[in-house]
Structure formats: structure tokens, C-alpha cells
C-alpha positions in Angstrom: -18.0 -10.5 -8.1 -14.6 -11.7 -8.0 -15.0 -14.5 -10.3 -17.1 -12.1 -13.0 -13.0 -9.7 -14.4 -16.2 -7.5 -16.4 -17.7 -6.0 -13.5 -14.2 -5.3 -11.3 -13.1 -3.7 -14.8 -16.3 -1.3 -14.8 -16.8 -0.7 -11.6 -12.8 0.7 -11.4 -13.6 2.5 -14.3 -16.0 4.1 -11.9 -12.9 6.2 -10.2 -10.8 6.3 -12.2 -12.9 9.2 -14.6 -13.4 10.6 -10.9 -10.6 10.8 -10.2 -9.0 12.3 -13.1 -11.9 14.5 -13.0 -11.1 15.8 -9.5 -7.8 16.1 -10.8 -8.8 18.3 -13.8 -9.8 20.6 -11.1 -7.3 21.1 -9.5 -5.2 22.2 -13.2 -7.2 25.3 -12.2 -8.1 24.1 -16.5 -11.2 25.3 -18.5 -14.2 23.1 -18.1 -14.9 24.0 -21.5 -12.0 22.6 -22.5 -12.7 19.7 -21.3 -15.9 19.8 -22.5 -14.4 20.0 -26.1 -12.4 17.9 -25.7 -13.6 15.2 -23.9 -14.5 13.1 -26.4 -11.4 12.8 -29.0 -10.8 9.7 -28.8 -13.3 8.1 -30.5 -12.3 10.2 -33.1 -9.8 6.9 -34.0 -12.8 4.5 -34.8 -12.1 6.4 -38.3 -10.1 3.8 -38.8 -13.7 1.0 -38.7 -14.3 3.0 -42.4 -10.8 1.3 -43.4 -11.2 -2.0 -42.3 -12.0 -3.6 -38.9 -8.3 -4.6 -37.8 -7.2 -1.0 -38.2 -10.5 0.3 -36.2 -9.8 -2.0 -33.8 -6.5 -1.2 -33.6 -6.0 2.6 -33.8 -9.5 1.8 -31.1 -7.2 0.7 -28.3 -4.4 2.8 -28.8 -6.7 5.5 -28.0 -8.5 3.9 -25.0 -5.2 2.2 -23.6 -4.5 4.4 -20.3 -0.4 3.2 -21.0 -0.5 6.8 -23.5 -1.8 8.8 -21.4 -0.4 7.7 -18.5 2.4 8.7 -19.7 1.6 12.1 -21.5 0.9 12.8 -17.1 4.0 12.0 -16.6 5.6 13.8 -19.3 3.7 16.9 -18.3 4.6 17.0 -15.3 7.9 15.9 -15.5 8.0 19.4 -18.4 5.8 21.5 -15.7 3.5 21.6 -19.2 -0.3 21.9 -17.5 -2.4 22.1 -20.4 -0.6 18.8 -22.0 -1.6 17.2 -18.2 -5.0 19.0 -18.8 -5.4 16.9 -22.3 -4.2 14.0 -20.3 -6.4 13.9 -17.8 -9.3 14.3 -20.2 -7.7 11.5 -22.0 -8.2 9.8 -18.6 -11.3 10.6 -17.9 -12.4 9.2 -21.2 -11.3 5.8 -21.4 -12.7 5.6 -17.2 -16.2 6.9 -18.4 -15.5 3.6 -21.1 -15.0 1.7 -18.7 -17.3 1.7 -16.7 -20.0 2.5 -19.5 -18.9 -1.3 -20.7 -16.5 0.0 -23.4 -13.2 -2.4 -23.4 -10.8 -2.6 -25.4 -12.0 -4.0 -29.4 -10.7 -7.4 -31.0 -10.4 -6.9 -34.5 -13.4 -9.3 -35.2 -16.1 -6.7 -35.0 -17.4 -2.6 -33.7 -19.1 -4.5 -30.6 -16.2 -7.3 -29.8 -14.7 -6.2 -26.9 -12.9 -7.1 -24.2 -15.6 -6.7 -21.5 -18.4 -8.2 -23.1 -20.1 -8.3 -26.2 -21.6 -4.8 -26.3 -25.5 -4.9 -27.8 -27.6 -2.3 -29.1 -29.2 -1.5 -25.5 -25.7 -0.9 -24.4 -24.7 2.0 -27.1 -27.9 3.3 -26.6 -27.3 4.7 -22.7 -24.0 5.7 -23.9 
């Protein structure tokens, strides 16, 4: 298993999702807000309407941990609980995507990710 990075990355996604849910609960923010905003990073798929390269770039921008974690830092430093809740929703989304096998996109096709080539069976599970 250690020589299968895709499996390891999926195994990382599950606890990231769980920890972000627990942390979100700790913030005391509304679960309705969580449900409302959980899929917001997927709005960046709209770039695929223009072309695959733009779609992949926008999708990856919203599906990498770096910006969400930066927002956690800013929210904590500035004592902004709403920003922290938003960042945790964002991280939860990325975590569950990784656990389900949806990775960052290559500019060749929406189905080409850093974890695998997504096939119709995986898409129908999500």
C-alpha cells in the first residue's frame, strides 16, 4: 500500500474531512450554513465551459488546501469566527473529495486527476 500514492492520498482525505467536521462543530456555527456552502468549491467547474485549461486551473484553485489553510490562519489571527467556519467547510469539501478519489485536475480532461482517471462508476458514487 505504501507504494500506491493514490490510496494514501485518499486515506488522508477521510481524516481531514472528519477533523474539519469536528472543528466546525467546535466553532458553534450553524449546520445549515455548512450544508448551504459545502459544495461552493465546485462552482469553480464553470471554467470548463470556456475551455479545459481554464476549468482545471479554477478547479485546482478552489480544491487545494493552501488557500483554505491560509484563511484558517487569518481567521484565527483576526478572531473572525465566520471566516473560520467558512474555511473549515472548504477544507471538509476538499477532504471528502480526496477520500472519494477526486483529485486536482490536469488540463487534458476533467476526468484526469492527480489521484486517478475518474470513470463513470466513481462519478455516480459521488
